[in-house]
VEXDREN-2710 file (C-alpha; in Angstrom, 1 decimal):
% VEXDREN-2710
k/r/px/py/pz
1/MET/-54.3/-409.5/-65.3
2/GLN/-51.9/-408.3/-62.6
3/THR/-49.2/-405.8/-63.6
4/ASN/-45.7/-406.0/-62.1
5/ARG/-44.8/-402.6/-60.7
6/ASP/-41.8/-401.6/-58.6
7/GLY/-42.4/-399.9/-55.2
8/THR/-41.7/-396.1/-54.9
9/ALA/-40.4/-393.8/-52.3
10/ALA/-41.1/-390.1/-52.1
11/VAL/-40.8/-387.2/-49.6
12/VAL/-43.9/-385.1/-49.3
13/HIS/-44.0/-382.1/-46.9
14/GLY/-41.0/-383.5/-45.1
15/ALA/-42.5/-387.0/-44.6
16/LEU/-41.3/-390.3/-46.3
17/VAL/-44.1/-391.9/-48.3
18/ILE/-43.5/-395.5/-49.5
19/GLY/-45.6/-396.9/-52.4
20/PRO/-45.6/-400.8/-52.2
21/PRO/-44.8/-402.8/-55.3
22/SER/-47.3/-404.9/-57.2
23/GLY/-46.9/-408.3/-58.7
24/ASP/-43.3/-409.2/-58.9
25/GLY/-42.2/-405.6/-58.6
26/ARG/-39.2/-404.7/-56.5
27/ARG/-39.4/-402.9/-53.1
28/ALA/-38.5/-399.3/-52.9
29/VAL/-34.9/-398.5/-52.1
30/VAL/-34.1/-395.7/-49.6
31/ARG/-30.6/-394.3/-48.9
32/ALA/-29.6/-391.3/-46.8
33/GLU/-26.9/-388.7/-46.9
34/ASP/-24.5/-388.0/-44.0
35/GLY/-26.3/-386.6/-41.0
36/ILE/-29.4/-388.8/-41.5
37/VAL/-29.5/-392.2/-39.7
38/LEU/-31.9/-394.9/-40.9
39/ARG/-32.9/-398.0/-39.0
40/VAL/-35.0/-401.0/-40.1
41/ALA/-36.0/-403.6/-37.5
42/GLY/-33.5/-406.3/-37.4
43/GLU/-30.9/-404.3/-39.3
44/PRO/-28.1/-402.2/-38.0
45/GLU/-28.7/-398.5/-38.3
46/GLY/-26.9/-396.6/-41.1
47/THR/-27.5/-394.7/-44.2
48/GLY/-28.8/-397.6/-46.4
49/PRO/-29.7/-398.8/-48.8
50/PHE/-32.8/-400.3/-47.3
51/ASP/-35.6/-402.1/-49.2
52/VAL/-38.9/-401.1/-47.6
53/LEU/-42.5/-401.9/-48.2
54/ALA/-44.0/-399.2/-46.0
55/SER/-43.0/-395.9/-44.4
56/SER/-43.5/-397.4/-41.0
57/GLU/-40.7/-399.9/-41.5
58/LEU/-38.0/-397.2/-41.6
59/ALA/-37.1/-395.1/-38.6
60/ILE/-35.4/-391.8/-39.7
61/ASN/-33.2/-389.8/-37.3
62/LEU/-32.4/-386.3/-38.4
63/ARG/-29.6/-385.5/-35.9
64/THR/-29.8/-382.0/-34.5
65/GLU/-26.4/-380.2/-34.5
66/ALA/-25.8/-378.4/-31.2
67/PRO/-24.2/-375.0/-31.3
68/ARG/-20.5/-374.9/-30.1
69/VAL/-17.6/-372.6/-29.4
70/ASP/-14.2/-373.6/-30.6
71/VAL/-11.4/-371.9/-28.7
72/HIS/-7.9/-371.8/-30.2
73/VAL/-4.9/-370.8/-28.0
74/GLU/-1.4/-370.2/-29.5
75/VAL/1.7/-369.6/-27.4
76/SER/4.7/-367.9/-29.1
77/ARG/8.0/-369.7/-29.4
78/ASP/9.6/-367.6/-26.7
79/GLU/6.5/-368.2/-24.6
80/LEU/6.1/-364.5/-23.9
81/LEU/2.8/-364.1/-25.7
82/ALA/-0.4/-366.1/-25.8
83/THR/-3.2/-365.3/-28.3
84/MET/-6.7/-366.6/-28.4
85/ARG/-9.0/-367.0/-31.3
86/VAL/-12.7/-368.0/-30.9
87/GLU/-15.0/-369.6/-33.5
88/ARG/-18.8/-369.4/-32.7
89/ILE/-20.5/-372.2/-34.7
90/PRO/-24.3/-372.1/-34.5
91/GLY/-26.4/-375.4/-34.3
92/ALA/-29.2/-376.5/-36.6
93/ARG/-32.5/-378.6/-36.7
94/TYR/-33.3/-380.3/-40.0
95/ARG/-36.2/-381.7/-42.0
96/LEU/-36.3/-383.9/-45.1
97/GLU/-36.1/-382.4/-48.5
98/ASP/-39.2/-383.1/-50.6
99/GLN/-38.6/-385.5/-53.5
100/PRO/-40.9/-386.9/-56.2
101/PRO/-41.7/-390.7/-56.2
102/ASN/-38.9/-392.9/-57.5
103/HIS/-37.9/-396.5/-57.1
104/SER/-34.7/-395.4/-55.4
105/ILE/-34.1/-392.1/-53.6
106/VAL/-31.5/-390.6/-51.3
107/LEU/-32.8/-388.7/-48.4
108/ARG/-31.4/-385.2/-48.0
109/ARG/-31.6/-382.6/-45.2
110/LEU/-32.8/-379.1/-45.2
111/VAL/-32.2/-376.7/-42.3
112/ALA/-35.4/-376.2/-40.5
113/GLU/-34.1/-374.0/-37.7
114/ARG/-30.8/-372.4/-36.8
115/LEU/-29.7/-372.7/-33.2
116/PRO/-27.8/-369.6/-32.0
117/CYS/-24.5/-370.1/-30.3
118/PRO/-24.3/-368.6/-26.8
119/ASP/-21.2/-366.4/-25.9
120/PRO/-18.5/-368.2/-23.9
121/THR/-18.0/-367.1/-20.3
122/ALA/-14.8/-365.7/-18.9
123/ASP/-14.5/-368.8/-16.8
124/ASP/-14.7/-370.9/-20.0
125/LEU/-11.9/-369.0/-21.6
126/LEU/-9.7/-368.9/-18.5
127/ALA/-10.2/-372.7/-18.3
128/GLN/-8.9/-373.0/-21.9
129/LEU/-5.8/-371.0/-21.0
130/THR/-5.2/-373.3/-18.1
131/VAL/-5.5/-376.3/-20.4
132/HIS/-2.7/-374.8/-22.4
133/GLY/-0.6/-374.0/-19.3
134/VAL/-1.1/-370.2/-19.6
135/THR/-1.1/-368.9/-16.0
136/TYR/0.9/-365.7/-16.0
137/GLY/0.2/-362.2/-17.4
138/VAL/-3.4/-362.9/-18.3
139/ASN/-5.1/-359.8/-19.7
140/GLU/-8.6/-359.8/-18.2
141/ALA/-9.6/-356.9/-20.5
142/ALA/-8.7/-359.0/-23.6
143/ILE/-10.8/-361.9/-22.2
144/ALA/-13.7/-359.5/-21.6
145/ARG/-13.5/-358.3/-25.2
146/ILE/-13.8/-361.9/-26.5
147/VAL/-16.7/-362.5/-24.1
148/ALA/-18.4/-359.4/-25.5
149/GLY/-18.3/-360.8/-29.0
150/GLY/-14.8/-360.5/-30.2
151/PHE/-13.3/-363.2/-32.4
152/GLY/-9.5/-362.5/-32.2
153/PRO/-6.9/-363.4/-32.5
154/GLU/-6.5/-361.4/-29.3
155/PRO/-3.4/-361.2/-27.1
156/VAL/-4.7/-362.6/-23.9
157/ALA/-1.5/-363.1/-21.9
158/LYS/1.9/-361.4/-22.0
159/GLY/5.0/-362.6/-20.3
160/LYS/7.7/-360.4/-18.9
161/GLY/10.9/-360.5/-20.9
162/ALA/14.2/-360.6/-19.0
163/ILE/16.3/-357.5/-19.1
164/ARG/19.9/-358.3/-19.6
165/ALA/22.4/-357.0/-17.2
166/GLN/24.5/-354.1/-18.4
167/ASP/28.2/-354.6/-18.1
168/GLY/30.3/-351.7/-16.7
169/SER/32.0/-349.8/-19.5
170/VAL/34.5/-347.0/-20.0
171/ALA/34.5/-344.5/-22.8
172/TYR/37.9/-342.9/-23.1
173/GLN/38.0/-339.3/-24.1
174/ALA/41.3/-337.5/-23.4
175/LEU/43.1/-340.8/-22.9
176/ASP/44.8/-343.3/-25.1
177/GLU/43.5/-346.7/-23.9
178/ARG/46.6/-348.4/-25.4
179/GLY/48.7/-346.8/-22.7
180/ALA/50.4/-343.8/-24.4
181/GLU/50.8/-340.8/-22.1
182/ARG/49.0/-337.6/-23.0
183/TYR/49.4/-334.2/-21.4
184/VAL/46.2/-332.8/-19.9
185/ARG/45.1/-329.7/-18.0
186/ALA/43.4/-329.8/-14.6
187/GLY/39.6/-330.4/-15.0
188/THR/40.1/-332.4/-18.3
189/VAL/37.6/-335.2/-18.7
190/LEU/39.7/-338.3/-19.2
191/ALA/37.0/-340.9/-19.5
192/ARG/33.3/-341.6/-18.7
193/VAL/32.3/-344.6/-16.7
194/ALA/29.0/-346.4/-17.0
195/ASP/28.5/-348.5/-13.9
196/ALA/27.4/-352.1/-14.2
197/LEU/23.6/-352.5/-13.9
198/GLU/21.9/-355.7/-12.6
199/GLY/19.5/-357.3/-15.0
200/THR/15.9/-358.1/-14.2
201/PRO/14.5/-361.7/-14.4
202/GLY/11.5/-362.3/-16.6
203/ARG/8.6/-364.8/-16.6
204/THR/6.9/-366.7/-19.4
205/VAL/3.1/-366.9/-19.8
206/ARG/3.4/-370.4/-18.5
207/GLY/4.9/-369.0/-15.3
208/GLU/8.5/-370.2/-15.9
209/LEU/11.2/-367.9/-14.6
210/LEU/13.7/-366.4/-17.1
211/GLY/16.9/-365.8/-15.3
212/VAL/19.7/-363.3/-16.2
213/ASP/23.5/-363.5/-15.9
214/PRO/25.2/-361.1/-13.5
215/PRO/26.9/-358.0/-15.1
216/ARG/30.6/-357.8/-15.4
217/PRO/32.1/-355.0/-13.4
218/ILE/34.5/-352.4/-14.7
219/GLU/38.1/-353.6/-14.5
220/LEU/39.4/-350.1/-14.0
221/ALA/40.8/-348.2/-11.1
222/VAL/41.6/-344.5/-10.6
223/GLY/44.9/-343.6/-9.1
224/ASP/46.8/-340.4/-8.3
225/GLY/45.9/-337.2/-10.1
226/ALA/42.4/-338.2/-11.1
227/VAL/39.0/-338.5/-9.5
228/VAL/35.6/-340.0/-10.4
229/GLU/32.8/-337.5/-10.2
230/SER/29.3/-338.4/-9.2
231/ASP/28.1/-338.4/-12.8
232/GLY/30.7/-341.0/-13.9
233/ARG/33.3/-338.6/-15.3
234/ILE/36.9/-339.3/-14.5
235/VAL/38.6/-335.9/-14.3
236/ALA/42.2/-334.8/-13.9
237/THR/42.8/-333.0/-10.6
238/GLY/45.8/-331.2/-11.9
239/ASP/48.0/-330.6/-14.9
240/GLY/50.1/-333.6/-15.9
241/HIS/50.5/-336.7/-18.0
242/ALA/47.5/-338.9/-18.1
243/SER/47.8/-342.6/-18.9
244/VAL/46.2/-346.0/-18.3
245/ALA/48.7/-348.4/-16.8
246/ASN/47.8/-351.9/-15.5
247/GLY/44.1/-351.0/-15.5
248/THR/44.6/-347.8/-13.5
249/ILE/44.1/-344.2/-14.8
250/VAL/46.7/-341.9/-13.4
251/VAL/47.8/-338.3/-14.0
252/THR/51.4/-337.8/-13.1
253/PRO/52.8/-334.3/-12.7
254/ALA/55.8/-335.1/-15.0
255/LEU/56.8/-337.4/-17.9
256/VAL/59.1/-339.8/-16.1
257/ILE/62.2/-341.1/-17.9
258/ASP/63.6/-344.1/-16.0
259/GLY/67.3/-343.8/-16.9
260/ASP/69.6/-341.5/-18.8
261/VAL/68.9/-339.4/-21.9
262/ARG/71.5/-339.3/-24.7
263/SER/71.4/-338.3/-28.3
264/THR/70.8/-341.8/-29.3
265/ARG/67.4/-341.7/-27.6
266/GLY/66.3/-338.6/-29.5
267/GLU/64.8/-335.5/-28.1
268/VAL/62.6/-335.9/-25.0
269/SER/59.9/-333.3/-25.0
270/SER/56.6/-332.7/-23.2
271/PRO/53.9/-330.1/-23.1
272/GLY/54.0/-330.6/-19.3
273/SER/57.0/-331.5/-17.1
274/VAL/59.8/-334.0/-17.5
275/ASP/61.4/-336.0/-14.7
276/VAL/64.7/-337.7/-15.8
277/GLN/65.7/-340.2/-13.2
278/GLY/69.3/-340.4/-14.4
279/SER/71.5/-338.0/-16.3
280/VAL/71.4/-336.1/-19.6
281/ASP/74.6/-336.7/-21.6
282/ASP/76.4/-336.5/-24.9
283/GLY/74.0/-334.4/-27.0
284/GLY/70.8/-335.4/-25.2
285/VAL/68.0/-332.9/-25.4
286/VAL/65.2/-332.4/-22.9
287/ARG/62.5/-329.8/-23.5
288/ALA/59.3/-329.2/-21.4
289/LYS/56.7/-326.4/-21.4
290/HIS/56.7/-326.6/-17.6
291/ASN/59.4/-328.0/-15.3
292/VAL/62.4/-330.3/-15.8
293/MET/63.8/-332.4/-13.0
294/ILE/67.1/-334.3/-13.6
295/GLY/68.3/-336.7/-11.0
296/ASP/72.0/-336.6/-11.8
297/ALA/74.4/-334.4/-13.9
298/VAL/74.0/-332.7/-17.3
299/ARG/77.0/-333.1/-19.7
300/ARG/77.3/-331.7/-23.2
301/ALA/73.5/-331.5/-23.4
302/THR/70.5/-329.1/-23.7
303/VAL/67.8/-328.6/-21.1
304/ASP/65.0/-326.2/-22.0
305/ALA/62.1/-325.6/-19.6
306/GLY/59.3/-323.2/-19.7
307/GLY/59.3/-323.3/-15.9
308/SER/62.0/-324.5/-13.5
309/ILE/65.0/-326.7/-13.9
310/THR/66.2/-328.8/-11.0
311/LEU/69.5/-330.6/-11.3
312/GLY/70.5/-333.3/-8.8
313/GLY/74.1/-332.8/-9.9
314/ALA/76.3/-330.4/-11.8
315/ALA/76.1/-329.2/-15.4
316/PHE/79.1/-329.2/-17.8
317/ASP/79.4/-327.8/-21.3
318/SER/75.6/-327.5/-21.6
319/THR/72.8/-325.1/-22.5
320/LEU/70.3/-324.5/-19.8
321/ARG/67.2/-322.3/-20.5
322/ALA/64.5/-321.9/-17.9
323/GLY/61.4/-319.8/-17.3
324/HIS/60.5/-318.6/-20.8
325/THR/56.9/-319.9/-20.6
326/TRP/56.5/-318.2/-17.2
327/ALA/58.0/-315.0/-18.6
328/ALA/55.5/-314.9/-21.5
329/LEU/52.6/-315.4/-19.2
330/ASP/53.9/-312.8/-16.8
331/ARG/54.3/-310.2/-19.6
332/LEU/50.7/-311.0/-20.8
333/ARG/49.5/-310.7/-17.2
334/ARG/50.9/-307.2/-16.9
335/THR/49.4/-306.3/-20.2
336/THR/45.9/-307.5/-19.4
337/ALA/45.8/-306.4/-15.8
338/PRO/44.4/-302.8/-16.5
339/LEU/41.9/-303.9/-19.1
340/ALA/39.1/-304.9/-16.8
341/ARG/39.4/-301.7/-14.8
342/ASP/39.5/-299.6/-18.0
343/VAL/36.4/-301.2/-19.5
344/ALA/34.5/-300.9/-16.2
345/ARG/35.4/-297.1/-16.2
346/VAL/34.0/-296.8/-19.7
347/ALA/30.8/-298.6/-18.7
348/ASN/30.3/-296.4/-15.6
349/GLY/31.0/-293.3/-17.7
350/VAL/28.4/-294.3/-20.3
351/GLY/25.8/-294.9/-17.6
352/GLN/26.5/-291.5/-15.9
353/LEU/26.4/-289.6/-19.2
354/ILE/23.0/-291.2/-20.2
355/ALA/21.6/-290.5/-16.8
356/ALA/22.7/-286.9/-16.9
357/THR/21.1/-286.3/-20.3
358/ARG/17.9/-287.8/-19.1
359/GLN/17.8/-285.4/-16.2
360/SER/18.2/-282.5/-18.5
361/GLY/15.2/-283.6/-20.5
362/THR/17.1/-285.0/-23.5
363/THR/17.9/-288.6/-24.6
364/MET/21.4/-289.6/-25.8
365/HIS/21.8/-292.8/-27.9
366/PRO/24.0/-295.3/-26.0
367/ILE/26.3/-295.7/-29.0
368/ARG/26.9/-291.9/-29.1
369/ALA/27.5/-291.9/-25.3
370/LEU/30.0/-294.8/-25.7
371/ALA/31.9/-292.9/-28.4
372/MET/32.1/-289.8/-26.2
373/VAL/33.3/-291.7/-23.1
374/LEU/35.9/-293.6/-25.1
375/GLU/37.3/-290.4/-26.6
376/ARG/37.4/-288.5/-23.3
377/VAL/38.0/-291.2/-20.6
378/GLU/39.8/-294.1/-22.3
379/PRO/41.1/-293.1/-25.7
380/GLU/43.8/-295.8/-25.5
381/LEU/41.5/-298.7/-24.6
382/GLU/41.4/-300.2/-28.1
383/ARG/45.1/-299.9/-28.5
384/LYS/45.6/-301.6/-25.1
385/ILE/43.3/-304.5/-26.0
386/LYS/45.1/-305.0/-29.3
387/ALA/48.4/-304.9/-27.5
388/ALA/47.3/-307.7/-25.2
389/LEU/46.1/-309.8/-28.1
390/ALA/49.3/-309.2/-29.9
391/GLU/51.3/-310.3/-26.8
392/ALA/49.1/-313.4/-26.5
393/ASP/49.5/-314.2/-30.2
394/ARG/53.3/-313.7/-30.0
395/HIS/53.5/-316.4/-27.3
396/ARG/50.6/-318.6/-28.4
397/GLY/52.7/-321.7/-27.7
398/ALA/52.9/-320.7/-24.0
399/VAL/49.5/-319.1/-23.5
400/PRO/46.6/-321.5/-22.9
401/TYR/44.2/-321.4/-25.8
402/GLU/41.3/-320.6/-23.4
403/ILE/42.9/-317.4/-22.4
404/LEU/43.6/-316.4/-25.9
405/ALA/40.1/-317.2/-27.0
406/ALA/38.6/-315.2/-24.1
407/LEU/40.7/-312.1/-24.9
408/ARG/39.6/-312.3/-28.5
409/GLY/36.0/-312.8/-27.4
410/GLY/36.2/-309.7/-25.2
411/GLN/37.5/-307.6/-28.1
412/GLU/34.8/-308.9/-30.5
413/GLU/32.1/-308.2/-27.9
414/LEU/33.4/-304.6/-27.4
415/ASP/33.3/-304.1/-31.2
416/ALA/29.7/-305.4/-31.3
417/VAL/28.7/-302.9/-28.6
418/ARG/30.4/-300.1/-30.4
419/GLY/28.7/-301.1/-33.7
420/GLY/25.2/-301.4/-32.1
421/ARG/25.1/-305.2/-32.6
422/ALA/25.1/-305.8/-28.8
423/PRO/23.5/-303.9/-25.9
424/ILE/25.5/-301.4/-24.0
425/ASP/25.1/-303.5/-20.8
426/ASN/27.4/-306.1/-22.4
427/LEU/30.4/-303.9/-21.4
428/ALA/30.1/-305.5/-18.0
429/LEU/30.6/-308.9/-19.7
430/VAL/33.7/-307.6/-21.4
431/ALA/35.1/-306.3/-18.1
432/ASP/34.3/-309.7/-16.4
433/ALA/36.1/-311.6/-19.2
434/PHE/39.3/-309.6/-18.9
435/GLU/39.2/-309.8/-15.1
436/GLU/38.7/-313.6/-15.2
437/GLN/41.6/-314.1/-17.6
438/THR/43.9/-311.8/-15.6
439/ALA/43.1/-313.9/-12.5
440/ARG/44.0/-317.1/-14.4
441/LEU/47.3/-315.5/-15.4
442/VAL/48.0/-314.5/-11.8
443/THR/47.5/-318.1/-10.8
444/LEU/49.7/-319.4/-13.6
445/THR/52.6/-317.1/-12.7
446/ARG/52.3/-317.3/-8.9
447/ASN/55.4/-319.6/-8.6
448/ARG/58.5/-318.0/-10.1
449/PRO/60.7/-320.4/-12.0
450/GLU/64.1/-321.4/-10.7
451/LEU/67.2/-323.1/-12.0
452/SER/68.7/-325.0/-9.1
453/ALA/72.1/-326.8/-9.5
454/ALA/75.1/-327.8/-7.4
455/PHE/77.7/-326.5/-9.9
456/LEU/77.8/-325.0/-13.5
457/GLN/80.9/-325.1/-15.7
458/LYS/81.2/-323.8/-19.3
459/CYS/77.5/-323.5/-19.7
460/GLN/75.2/-321.2/-21.6
461/VAL/72.5/-320.2/-19.1
462/ASP/69.4/-318.1/-19.8
463/VAL/66.8/-317.9/-16.9
464/TYR/63.7/-315.9/-16.2
465/GLY/63.2/-316.3/-12.5
466/ALA/65.9/-317.3/-10.1
467/ILE/69.2/-319.1/-10.2
468/VAL/70.3/-320.9/-7.1
469/VAL/73.7/-322.7/-7.1
470/THR/74.2/-324.7/-3.9
471/GLY/77.7/-326.0/-4.4
472/LYS/81.1/-324.7/-5.7
473/GLY/79.6/-322.0/-8.0
474/ILE/79.8/-321.1/-11.7
475/ILE/82.9/-321.5/-13.8
476/GLU/83.6/-320.0/-17.2
477/SER/79.9/-319.8/-18.1
478/ASP/77.7/-317.3/-19.9
479/VAL/74.8/-316.6/-17.6
480/ARG/71.8/-314.3/-18.1
481/VAL/69.1/-314.0/-15.5
482/VAL/66.0/-311.8/-15.4
483/GLY/65.2/-312.1/-11.7
484/THR/67.6/-313.2/-9.0
485/ILE/70.8/-315.2/-8.7
486/ASP/72.1/-316.7/-5.5
487/VAL/75.6/-318.1/-5.3
488/SER/76.3/-317.1/-1.8
489/GLY/77.2/-320.4/-0.1
490/PRO/80.5/-320.6/1.8
491/GLY/83.4/-321.0/-0.7
492/ALA/81.2/-320.5/-3.7
493/ILE/82.6/-318.5/-6.6
494/ILE/81.8/-317.2/-10.0
495/ARG/84.9/-317.3/-12.0
496/GLY/85.4/-316.3/-15.7
497/GLY/82.7/-316.0/-18.3
498/ARG/79.9/-313.5/-18.2
499/LEU/77.1/-312.7/-15.8
500/ALA/74.2/-310.5/-16.9
501/VAL/71.7/-309.6/-14.2
502/ASP/68.3/-307.9/-14.6
503/GLY/67.2/-308.0/-11.0
504/ALA/69.2/-308.9/-7.9
505/ALA/72.4/-310.9/-7.4
506/VAL/73.8/-312.2/-4.1
507/ILE/77.3/-313.7/-4.7
508/ASN/79.9/-315.0/-2.3
509/GLU/83.0/-314.2/-4.5
510/LEU/83.5/-312.9/-8.1
511/VAL/86.9/-313.9/-9.6
512/ALA/88.2/-312.9/-13.0
513/GLY/90.0/-316.1/-13.7
514/ALA/92.1/-316.8/-16.8
515/GLY/91.5/-315.9/-20.4
516/SER/88.9/-313.2/-21.1
517/GLY/88.1/-312.8/-17.4
518/LEU/84.7/-312.2/-15.9
519/THR/82.2/-309.5/-16.9
520/VAL/79.3/-308.7/-14.7
521/SER/76.5/-306.6/-16.4
522/LEU/73.8/-305.0/-14.3
523/ALA/70.6/-303.7/-16.0
524/PRO/68.8/-300.6/-14.7
525/GLY/67.1/-301.2/-11.4
526/SER/69.4/-304.1/-10.5
527/THR/71.4/-304.7/-7.4
528/LEU/74.6/-306.7/-6.7
529/SER/75.7/-307.8/-3.2
530/ALA/79.1/-309.5/-3.2
531/ARG/81.2/-310.6/-0.3
532/THR/84.4/-310.3/-2.4
533/ILE/85.2/-309.1/-5.9
534/GLY/88.6/-310.0/-7.1
535/PRO/90.8/-307.8/-9.3
536/GLY/90.2/-308.0/-13.1
537/VAL/86.4/-308.3/-12.8
538/MET/84.7/-306.0/-15.3
539/LEU/81.5/-304.3/-14.1
540/GLU/79.2/-303.1/-16.8
541/LEU/76.7/-300.5/-15.5
542/PRO/74.3/-298.2/-17.4
543/GLU/76.6/-295.3/-16.7
544/GLY/79.7/-297.1/-18.0
545/LYS/82.2/-299.9/-17.4
546/ARG/84.6/-300.3/-14.5
547/ARG/87.3/-302.9/-14.0
548/VAL/88.1/-303.8/-10.4
549/THR/91.8/-303.3/-9.7
550/THR/92.1/-304.5/-6.2
551/VAL/90.2/-306.9/-3.9
552/GLU/86.9/-305.3/-2.8
553/ASP/85.0/-306.7/0.1
554/ASP/81.3/-306.4/1.1
555/VAL/80.3/-304.7/-2.1
556/ARG/76.8/-303.4/-2.5
557/LEU/75.8/-301.9/-5.9
558/VAL/72.4/-300.4/-6.6
559/VAL/71.7/-299.4/-10.2
560/ALA/69.0/-296.7/-10.6
561/ARG/66.0/-297.5/-12.8
562/THR/66.2/-294.5/-15.1
563/ALA/63.3/-293.1/-17.0
564/ALA/64.8/-294.3/-20.2
565/ALA/65.4/-297.8/-18.9
566/ALA/61.9/-298.0/-17.4
END
């Protein structure tokens, strides 16, 4: 009796074995997983299921996977960088997995052999860059690293970023950019200029040009009184008032007042000079550390200048004071003048004393030598230096800070040498410091101040320097001058009031006038030359007073400079 038995399928040593059915049994059923392609004659190829009677009916294709290289190129958003990442995927050859007999089976693969992946060539990688449009800034060394086995991500191309243009700029230093004037000394750095710089175009890794905008130039000009140095510094060429007006830096020698000055305007003052285009009236006050120029008259007002006063007209019922800054600097100059010489003498004396002791076979300590020289050669040196510092301190508002600081530094250095805290050779530095500051003071006092006016009436006048009256003269005024006074023009007179002269006076005519008359006081060492002195004029001389009783012509008085006065 025949038994009905289903067919079987098995895989033995990698080969498909089909057992046929018996009786009314079913055929074996074969399926395949992905990667295995089955084909039966007359049927489209696929993965099954297929009913088969024998192994020969079923063609099995185990596809070989070839090795491959996957290249990934990424370009940054700004297109200035391209990176490359490489995946090396090996290939494989397969065989069927052994399976026991069964009516229905699914064919599965087992790797029989791995197929190594060859390294990509540089040309392969460059071709991939080209596919992605990367043509600029390719890094061949990075490509070589990938070819040699690198995986990445590797920066394989870099663009060139654009460099923005730099606009011109101004950094104000001793200036108020809002326009307010500020007094400055010669050499003061007013501002620093950074010139405009052109930008540099860039390029993306795809070769596209990155343009730049042109820079904006400096909208600034340099006018009178200032200069642009090669390093971009804008420097004042002289003392004056610095300002920025209409985009131009200027340093004017004076603070200019366009119009009149009255009490309602308030006091006009400046650490430099003042130039009033009009008049000064009705309680107006003008003060300047340097010079004052007034285009018209001065009436019932005060004008105070450390330097000169120049009046375009006359002065009435006013107070005029000129030259006090100059006088302070001149006194300091006379005080500091011998210091450099005296310190140099001390330095030379110390050197000679030390050399002499060495020749005698002994050694004298420099501090000991300095003490001996100071005692024998310049015992008053310390007192003189302190006197100069005291004079500078007394007039610190008039004396430039640099001079005061240098004098103090010289004294401190001398003290350091005496105390052994500085080498004896530094005496030369002290002498140089005193000499340099004396030279500065000589420069600052080279031009003697002057009060120049056409006419003075009922004024209080105090001048260090010179008084020059070009018109009718001086009427009923109290005038003091340390220097010279010239009222010698034809028809010019000094009538009434008081004239005190410490210097030289050249006068056309002195007239007592009404009231208290006229008193002329001459200090020791002064001279008076007068074409005419009228009766009633009181002459005050060091030896006594004398009232003129009759008209005296061509008078020449010379007052001796006595030892006491000197």
